[in-house]
Every structure is written in C-alpha cells, then in structure tokens.
C-alpha positions as CSV (number, residue, x, y, z in Angstrom):
1,M,24.8,-4.5,0.4
2,T,24.4,-1.6,-2.1
3,E,23.7,1.9,-0.9
4,Y,21.6,4.2,-3.2
5,A,21.4,7.9,-3.2
6,T,17.7,7.6,-4.1
7,P,15.2,4.8,-4.0
8,Y,14.7,5.2,-7.7
9,Q,18.3,4.2,-8.3
10,G,17.7,1.0,-6.3
11,L,14.2,0.1,-7.7
12,G,14.1,1.7,-11.1
13,E,10.8,2.6,-12.8
14,D,9.8,-1.1,-13.3
15,G,10.4,-1.9,-9.6
16,I,8.4,1.1,-8.5
17,R,5.5,0.2,-10.8
18,Q,5.7,-3.4,-9.5
19,L,5.4,-2.1,-6.0
20,V,2.4,0.0,-6.9
21,D,0.7,-3.0,-8.6
22,T,1.4,-5.2,-5.6
23,F,0.1,-2.4,-3.3
24,Y,-3.2,-2.2,-5.2
25,N,-3.6,-6.0,-5.4
26,I,-3.2,-6.2,-1.7
27,M,-5.7,-3.3,-1.2
28,D,-8.1,-5.0,-3.6
29,T,-8.1,-8.3,-1.8
30,S,-7.4,-7.7,1.8
31,P,-10.2,-7.3,4.4
32,E,-7.7,-5.2,6.4
33,A,-7.9,-2.5,3.6
34,A,-11.6,-2.6,3.0
35,G,-12.1,1.0,4.2
36,I,-9.7,2.5,1.7
37,R,-10.7,0.1,-1.0
38,R,-14.2,1.5,-0.8
39,M,-12.8,4.9,-1.5
40,H,-11.7,3.9,-5.0
41,G,-13.7,3.1,-8.1
42,E,-14.0,-0.4,-9.4
43,D,-11.3,0.2,-12.1
44,L,-8.0,0.8,-10.4
45,S,-5.9,1.3,-13.6
46,R,-6.0,5.1,-13.6
47,I,-5.1,5.4,-9.9
48,K,-2.3,2.8,-10.3
49,K,-0.8,4.9,-13.0
50,M,-1.1,8.1,-11.0
51,L,0.5,6.6,-7.8
52,G,3.1,5.0,-10.0
53,N,3.9,8.3,-11.6
54,Y,4.0,10.1,-8.3
55,L,6.3,7.5,-6.7
56,V,8.7,7.4,-9.7
57,E,9.2,11.1,-9.4
58,W,9.1,11.3,-5.6
59,M,11.7,8.5,-5.4
60,G,14.1,10.5,-7.6
61,G,13.1,9.5,-11.1
62,P,12.0,11.7,-14.0
63,P,9.1,14.2,-13.5
64,V,6.3,11.9,-14.8
65,Y,3.8,13.1,-12.2
66,S,4.3,16.9,-12.0
67,S,4.6,17.1,-15.8
68,V,1.0,16.0,-15.9
69,T,-0.4,17.6,-12.7
70,G,1.8,20.7,-12.4
71,S,2.6,19.8,-8.8
72,M,3.8,17.1,-6.4
73,C,1.2,18.1,-3.9
74,M,-0.7,15.1,-2.5
75,T,-3.1,17.0,-0.2
76,D,-5.1,18.7,-2.9
77,P,-6.0,15.5,-4.8
78,H,-7.2,13.9,-1.5
79,A,-8.9,17.0,0.0
80,G,-12.5,15.8,-0.9
81,F,-12.1,12.4,0.8
82,W,-12.4,11.5,4.5
83,I,-8.9,10.4,5.4
84,G,-8.5,9.8,9.1
85,P,-6.1,7.7,11.2
86,K,-7.8,4.5,10.1
87,E,-7.5,5.2,6.4
88,R,-3.9,6.3,6.8
89,D,-3.1,3.2,8.7
90,E,-4.8,0.9,6.1
91,W,-2.8,2.6,3.4
92,L,0.4,2.2,5.3
93,W,-0.4,-1.5,6.0
94,C,-0.9,-2.1,2.3
95,M,2.4,-0.4,1.5
96,D,4.2,-2.4,4.2
97,Q,2.8,-5.6,2.8
98,A,3.7,-4.6,-0.8
99,M,7.3,-3.8,0.2
100,A,7.5,-7.1,1.9
101,Q,6.3,-9.0,-1.2
102,V,8.4,-7.3,-3.9
103,E,12.0,-7.9,-4.4
104,M,13.6,-5.0,-2.6
105,Q,16.7,-4.6,-0.4
106,D,16.1,-4.0,3.3
107,T,18.1,-0.8,3.0
108,L,15.5,0.5,0.5
109,K,12.6,-0.5,2.7
110,T,14.3,1.3,5.6
111,M,14.9,4.3,3.4
112,L,11.2,4.5,2.4
113,K,9.3,3.5,5.5
114,E,9.4,6.8,7.5
115,P,9.0,9.2,4.5
116,L,6.0,7.1,3.3
117,R,4.5,7.4,6.8
118,R,5.0,11.2,6.7
119,I,3.3,11.4,3.3
120,A,0.4,9.3,4.5
121,D,0.0,11.4,7.6
122,A,0.2,14.6,5.6
123,V,-2.7,13.4,3.4
124,R,-4.8,12.7,6.5
125,N,-7.4,15.4,6.8
126,Q,-9.6,14.1,9.7
127,E,-8.8,13.4,13.3
128,G,-11.4,10.6,13.9
129,D,-13.3,7.8,12.4
130,N,-15.5,8.3,9.4
131,P,-19.2,8.3,10.5
132,T,-20.4,7.7,6.9
133,H,-17.8,5.2,5.9
134,S,-20.4,3.2,4.0
135,D,-20.9,6.1,1.6
136,P,-17.4,7.5,0.8
137,N,-16.3,9.6,-2.1
138,I,-14.7,7.8,-5.0
139,I,-11.0,8.7,-5.6
140,A,-10.9,7.4,-9.1
141,A,-13.9,9.4,-10.3
142,G,-11.8,12.5,-11.2
C-alpha cells in the first residue's frame, strides 16, 4: 500500500477529474441527489470544470482554481444558495458514491473523507430545510 503526502500525488489531475465526472454523473441520475441537482443548471460542464480545478489545487496540485478566481474560498461562490444539512448530506453522499466507483486506494479515500466533510459543512449556510426547495437558485448561472 502506497502512502502519499497529498491526494494529488495518488490521483493525479486525470484521477481527480474522473472523480468529479463520476460525482456529477451520480448527482445527475440519482434520486438521492435530486435536491442539489435542482440547484444546478442543465449544462454541468462549467461547474464540473470549476470543481475539478478546485479539487486539483485543494488536493495539492497546481493553482488552477485560484489563478482564475483569485481565492480558494468556497463559501463566497455558494453564498446565494440555500445550503442546509440536507443539501450538504446529498453532496457528501454523491462524493462517497463517486469515491467508491473510481479506482482509488482506500488510504486516499480515508485521507479525503473527513476534509471533504469539513468543506461541505463550511459551505452550509442554513440550519434547516429549504422551504422553497422547488424554486432554488441556479449555481451554474454565474
């Protein structure tokens, strides 16, 4: 079993982008993720690229996200959206499913699980359920 200083060393950019593609395919097709899927526009290509860039840099790769956005902050881009415990949990469910589907060592999954949970919880900006869940903002509109 190989140990890595960073997840980027273990996955590389291609592996991270495969994880992101798998994540969004799961979100796009799973009833368990319907709430967060509704928050995204029909075309997921832009948001896939942005999350891929974020994760490449966050996992120890080159600064492909902050070189475009000027920051690694995740709360600002999500501030206009209702993200409560349910949305956080749907996002984490999709990521868990994606990590289970892509070729990834268990040590990398373990390395990522808790930090991803902390990021998802940091993006959460509501305490309860969304009362207008049928009319959410659209993440990909920006």
